[in-house]
C-alpha positions as CSV (number, residue, x, y, z in Angstrom):
1,M,-19.4,2.1,-30.3
2,E,-17.1,4.2,-28.2
3,T,-18.2,4.9,-24.7
4,L,-17.4,8.1,-22.8
5,T,-15.9,7.9,-19.4
6,H,-17.6,10.0,-16.7
7,P,-15.4,12.8,-15.5
8,I,-15.7,11.6,-11.9
9,I,-14.4,8.2,-12.9
10,T,-11.5,9.8,-14.7
11,S,-10.7,11.9,-11.7
12,L,-10.8,8.8,-9.4
13,E,-8.5,6.8,-11.7
14,R,-6.0,9.7,-12.1
15,G,-6.2,10.5,-8.4
16,V,-5.5,6.9,-7.3
17,A,-2.7,6.6,-9.8
18,N,-1.1,9.9,-8.7
19,G,-1.7,9.1,-5.1
20,W,0.2,5.7,-5.4
21,Q,3.0,7.4,-7.3
22,G,3.3,10.1,-4.6
23,F,3.1,7.5,-1.9
24,V,6.0,5.5,-3.5
25,W,8.0,8.6,-3.9
26,M,7.4,9.7,-0.4
27,G,8.2,6.2,1.0
28,K,11.6,6.4,-0.6
29,I,12.3,9.3,1.8
30,I,10.3,8.3,4.9
31,L,11.5,4.8,5.3
32,P,15.3,5.4,5.1
33,V,15.2,8.5,7.2
34,S,12.9,6.8,9.8
35,F,15.2,3.8,10.0
36,A,18.3,5.9,10.3
37,T,16.7,7.9,13.1
38,F,15.7,4.6,14.8
39,L,19.3,3.4,14.7
40,L,20.6,6.7,16.0
41,D,18.1,6.8,18.9
42,Y,18.7,3.1,19.7
43,S,22.5,3.5,19.7
44,G,22.3,6.4,22.1
45,W,24.2,8.7,19.7
46,L,21.4,11.3,19.9
47,D,22.0,11.9,23.6
48,P,25.3,13.9,23.2
49,I,23.9,15.7,20.1
50,G,20.9,16.7,22.2
51,G,23.0,18.2,24.9
52,W,24.7,20.6,22.4
53,L,21.4,21.8,21.0
54,E,19.4,21.9,24.2
55,P,19.7,25.7,24.8
56,M,18.6,26.5,21.3
57,M,15.7,24.1,21.3
58,G,14.6,25.2,24.8
59,A,14.2,28.7,23.6
60,I,11.3,27.6,21.5
61,H,9.8,25.2,24.1
62,L,11.1,22.0,22.5
63,P,13.4,19.2,23.8
64,A,16.9,19.0,22.3
65,M,16.2,15.9,20.2
66,A,13.6,18.0,18.3
67,A,16.5,19.4,16.4
68,L,16.8,16.3,14.2
69,P,13.3,16.4,12.7
70,L,13.4,20.1,12.4
71,L,16.7,20.0,10.5
72,A,15.4,17.1,8.3
73,G,12.4,19.2,7.5
74,L,14.3,22.4,6.7
75,L,16.6,20.5,4.3
76,T,14.6,17.6,2.9
77,G,11.0,18.5,3.5
78,I,8.0,17.5,5.6
79,Y,8.3,13.8,4.7
80,G,11.7,13.4,6.2
81,A,10.6,15.3,9.3
82,I,7.6,13.1,9.8
83,A,9.8,10.1,9.5
84,A,12.0,11.3,12.3
85,M,9.1,12.4,14.5
86,S,7.3,9.1,14.3
87,V,10.4,7.3,15.8
88,L,11.4,9.6,18.6
89,P,9.5,9.8,21.9
90,F,7.7,13.1,21.6
91,T,4.5,14.1,23.3
92,V,1.5,15.4,21.2
93,D,2.2,19.0,22.4
94,Q,5.8,18.7,21.3
95,M,4.8,17.3,17.9
96,T,2.2,20.1,17.6
97,L,4.9,22.7,18.0
98,M,7.2,21.0,15.6
99,A,4.4,20.5,13.0
100,V,3.6,24.3,13.1
101,F,7.3,25.1,12.7
102,L,7.8,22.7,9.8
103,L,4.6,23.7,8.0
104,I,6.0,27.2,7.8
105,A,9.7,26.4,7.2
106,H,10.5,23.3,5.2
107,S,12.4,22.5,1.9
108,L,14.0,25.9,2.2
109,I,16.6,25.3,-0.5
110,Q,14.3,23.7,-3.1
111,E,11.3,26.0,-2.6
112,G,13.5,29.1,-2.2
113,L,14.9,28.5,-5.7
114,V,11.3,28.2,-7.1
115,Q,10.4,31.5,-5.4
116,R,13.6,33.1,-6.9
117,Q,12.5,32.1,-10.4
118,S,9.2,33.8,-9.9
119,G,10.3,37.1,-8.5
120,C,11.5,36.8,-4.8
121,P,15.1,36.7,-3.7
122,V,16.1,33.5,-1.9
123,W,17.4,35.4,1.2
124,L,14.0,37.3,1.6
125,A,12.0,34.1,1.2
126,T,14.2,32.1,3.6
127,A,14.4,34.9,6.2
128,V,10.7,35.5,6.3
129,R,9.9,31.8,6.7
130,L,12.4,31.2,9.4
131,A,11.3,34.3,11.3
132,A,7.6,33.4,11.0
133,A,8.3,29.8,12.1
134,L,10.3,30.8,15.2
135,L,7.9,33.6,16.3
136,T,4.8,31.5,15.8
137,V,6.2,28.5,17.7
138,L,7.5,30.8,20.4
139,A,4.0,32.2,20.9
140,L,2.3,28.9,20.7
141,G,4.8,27.4,23.2
142,W,3.7,29.9,25.9
143,M,0.1,28.8,25.2
144,V,0.8,25.1,25.3
145,G,3.1,25.4,28.3
146,P,6.9,25.6,28.9
147,E,6.9,21.9,30.0
148,T,6.9,20.9,26.4
149,A,10.7,21.3,26.4
150,E,10.9,18.2,28.7
151,K,11.6,14.9,27.0
152,A,8.7,12.4,27.0
153,A,9.2,9.5,29.4
154,G,9.9,6.2,27.8
155,N,9.8,5.1,24.2
156,P,8.3,1.7,23.3
157,L,10.7,1.3,20.4
158,T,14.0,2.0,22.1
159,S,13.5,1.8,25.9
160,A,15.1,-1.6,26.0
161,R,18.3,-1.1,24.0
162,T,19.7,-4.5,24.8
163,M,16.8,-6.1,22.8
164,F,17.3,-5.0,19.2
165,W,14.9,-7.2,17.3
166,P,11.9,-6.6,19.4
167,A,12.6,-2.8,19.0
168,M,13.0,-3.4,15.3
169,R,9.7,-5.2,15.0
170,G,8.0,-2.3,16.9
171,W,9.5,0.2,14.5
172,A,8.4,-1.8,11.5
173,A,4.8,-2.1,12.8
174,A,4.6,1.6,13.6
175,M,5.9,2.5,10.2
176,A,3.5,0.1,8.5
177,W,0.5,1.7,10.3
178,L,1.7,5.2,9.6
179,S,2.3,4.4,5.9
180,L,-1.2,3.0,5.5
181,K,-2.7,6.2,6.9
182,I,-0.5,8.4,4.7
183,L,-1.5,6.4,1.6
184,L,-5.2,6.9,2.3
185,I,-4.8,10.6,3.0
186,I,-2.6,11.2,0.0
187,T,-4.9,9.3,-2.4
188,G,-7.9,11.1,-1.1
189,L,-6.2,14.5,-1.7
190,M,-5.1,13.6,-5.2
191,I,-8.6,12.6,-6.1
192,L,-9.9,15.9,-4.8
193,M,-7.3,17.9,-6.8
194,E,-8.2,16.0,-10.0
195,I,-11.8,16.8,-9.5
196,L,-10.9,20.5,-8.9
197,K,-8.9,20.6,-12.1
198,G,-11.4,18.5,-14.1
199,Y,-14.3,20.8,-13.4
200,R,-12.2,24.0,-13.5
201,L,-13.2,24.8,-9.9
202,I,-9.9,26.6,-9.0
203,E,-10.8,29.5,-11.3
204,K,-14.3,29.7,-9.8
205,V,-12.9,29.6,-6.3
206,V,-10.5,32.4,-7.1
207,R,-13.4,34.6,-8.2
208,I,-15.2,33.9,-5.0
209,I,-12.3,34.6,-2.7
210,E,-11.1,37.8,-4.5
211,P,-12.7,40.1,-1.9
212,V,-10.8,38.1,0.8
213,L,-7.4,38.6,-0.8
214,G,-7.3,42.1,0.7
215,L,-7.6,40.7,4.1
216,L,-4.7,38.4,3.3
217,G,-2.7,41.4,2.3
218,L,-2.7,40.6,-1.4
219,D,-3.8,42.3,-4.6
220,R,-6.5,40.7,-6.7
221,Q,-4.1,40.3,-9.7
222,V,-2.3,37.6,-7.8
223,G,-5.4,35.6,-7.0
224,V,-4.6,32.7,-9.4
225,L,-1.0,32.5,-8.2
226,W,-2.0,32.4,-4.5
227,M,-4.7,29.8,-5.2
228,T,-2.1,27.6,-7.1
229,A,0.3,27.8,-4.2
230,A,-2.5,27.3,-1.6
231,V,-3.7,24.1,-3.3
232,F,-0.7,22.6,-4.9
233,G,2.2,24.1,-2.9
234,I,5.3,25.8,-4.1
235,S,7.2,22.7,-5.3
236,Y,4.2,21.0,-7.0
237,G,2.8,24.2,-8.3
238,G,6.2,25.8,-9.0
239,A,6.0,25.4,-12.8
240,V,2.6,27.1,-12.9
241,I,3.7,29.9,-10.6
242,V,6.8,30.6,-12.7
243,A,4.9,30.5,-16.0
244,E,2.0,32.7,-14.7
245,T,4.5,35.2,-13.3
246,R,6.3,35.6,-16.5
247,E,3.1,35.9,-18.5
248,R,1.4,38.4,-16.2
249,R,4.5,40.6,-15.6
250,L,3.3,41.8,-12.2
251,P,5.0,44.6,-10.4
252,P,8.0,43.5,-8.2
253,D,6.3,44.7,-5.0
254,Q,3.2,42.6,-5.7
255,L,5.3,39.5,-6.4
256,K,7.3,39.9,-3.2
257,T,4.2,40.4,-1.1
258,L,2.7,37.3,-2.7
259,H,5.8,35.3,-1.8
260,V,5.8,36.4,1.7
261,S,2.3,35.0,2.0
262,I,2.7,31.7,0.1
263,G,6.1,31.1,1.6
264,I,4.5,30.9,5.1
265,N,1.2,29.4,4.0
266,H,1.0,27.0,1.1
267,A,-0.2,23.5,0.3
268,M,-3.0,24.1,2.7
269,V,-4.6,20.8,1.9
270,E,-1.9,18.2,1.7
271,D,0.9,19.4,4.1
272,P,-1.2,19.8,7.2
273,A,-3.1,16.5,6.5
274,L,0.3,14.6,6.6
275,F,0.5,15.3,10.3
276,L,-2.9,14.1,11.2
277,P,-1.8,10.5,11.6
278,L,0.5,11.6,14.4
279,G,-2.6,12.7,16.5
280,I,-2.2,16.4,16.2
281,H,-5.4,18.5,16.4
282,P,-6.5,19.9,13.0
283,F,-6.9,23.4,14.5
284,W,-3.1,23.7,15.1
285,L,-2.3,22.4,11.6
286,W,-4.3,25.1,9.7
287,I,-5.0,28.2,11.8
288,P,-1.6,29.3,13.2
289,R,0.1,29.3,9.9
290,L,-2.7,31.2,8.2
291,V,-2.6,33.9,11.0
292,A,1.2,34.1,10.7
293,A,0.9,34.6,6.9
294,V,-1.6,37.4,7.3
295,A,0.4,39.1,10.0
296,F,3.7,39.0,8.1
297,T,2.1,39.9,4.8
298,Q,0.4,43.0,6.2
299,A,3.6,43.9,8.0
300,Y,5.5,43.7,4.8
301,R,3.0,45.8,3.0
302,L,3.2,48.4,5.8
303,W,7.0,48.5,5.4
304,L,6.6,48.9,1.6
305,W,4.2,51.8,2.2
306,M,6.5,53.5,4.6
307,K,9.5,53.0,2.3
308,N,7.6,54.5,-0.7
309,R,6.6,57.5,1.3
310,R,10.2,58.3,2.0
311,Q,11.0,58.3,-1.7
312,P,10.7,61.5,-3.7
313,I,7.5,61.9,-5.6
314,A,7.7,61.9,-9.4
315,G,8.4,65.3,-10.8
316,N,9.5,66.8,-7.5
317,P,13.0,68.3,-7.4
318,V,15.8,66.6,-5.6
319,P,19.3,68.0,-5.0
320,I,22.1,66.7,-7.2
321,D,25.5,68.1,-6.6
322,G,24.0,71.2,-4.9
323,N,21.5,71.9,-7.8
324,W,17.9,70.9,-8.0
325,E,16.7,68.8,-10.9
326,P,13.4,67.0,-11.6
327,C,13.5,63.2,-11.3
328,M,11.3,60.1,-11.0
329,T,11.2,57.8,-8.1
330,E,13.1,54.6,-8.4
331,S,10.0,52.5,-8.5
332,G,8.1,54.8,-10.9
333,L,7.8,54.6,-14.7
334,H,11.1,56.2,-15.5
335,A,12.1,54.6,-18.8
336,D,12.7,58.0,-20.4
337,A,13.7,59.9,-17.2
338,R,17.3,60.5,-16.2
339,L,19.0,62.3,-13.4
340,L,21.0,65.1,-15.1
341,K,24.0,66.6,-13.3
342,T,25.0,70.2,-13.7
343,R,26.2,70.9,-17.2
């Protein structure tokens, strides 16, 4: 007699399997990047690089060596950035600022292409995320204190550069402990996501949060897309976002507004949790990014409103070659309308 497996058991099994697969995939990025960063720091090669980048990093209240994890995050993603951050001697305040920056702006090439496939130009998505990251960290830097730009004193992994093997063992121990914490967090998140999918809770949550979408600066029609990005992120949820976009055929302005929001604030469960093992307070991992997303989305909607007000209203005459002819606005339904010049 065939027995039925309880949905919770199924979710646990799938979550554990997906968590392990994600951890292995993530380890292939974290360990090499972390080891390369360890060698660069141990050899002293980061010192001259830091001197070149010190003015740029100082402007956002960070030390020069923060450029390495930020660059790794912009190009490869959060995992590579965490690998670099875990090796270099940063204070908790410095890691907090870097975490906020990276949560907003990471994997710009990969995620920018996904956003392009679902209705947002790469240049717009990238520019918004970089501007939001810089302005948010600049504001938080003044709250935390300008002394965050100073380098932390001492590094247990590389302070004695003449003793390579003790430093190597210190790096290995630190990475083993970090990897264990990441494995536990990732597995827990994957189990939660499987439960959400198994019980169709995402659709129910969307219906509950529909009134809140207006506060976020979004239309109710994009609720499912926003929830997909908020839970699964742009990369993991990219296929769903692209498919839903093509099926729903939403107006371009709605799609671009959505991408302004999810570009800044997505993967709200997994990405912030990855920084918890570094000792960063949860408030800074969730709240500043959400506030930045609301501010930029509302600002973008205001800009669209002002732009549309400047456009001629459908049916109103506009001058063409000195003569007045009726026309439709560029964003209106003008499939059968044409601008006719003087016959």
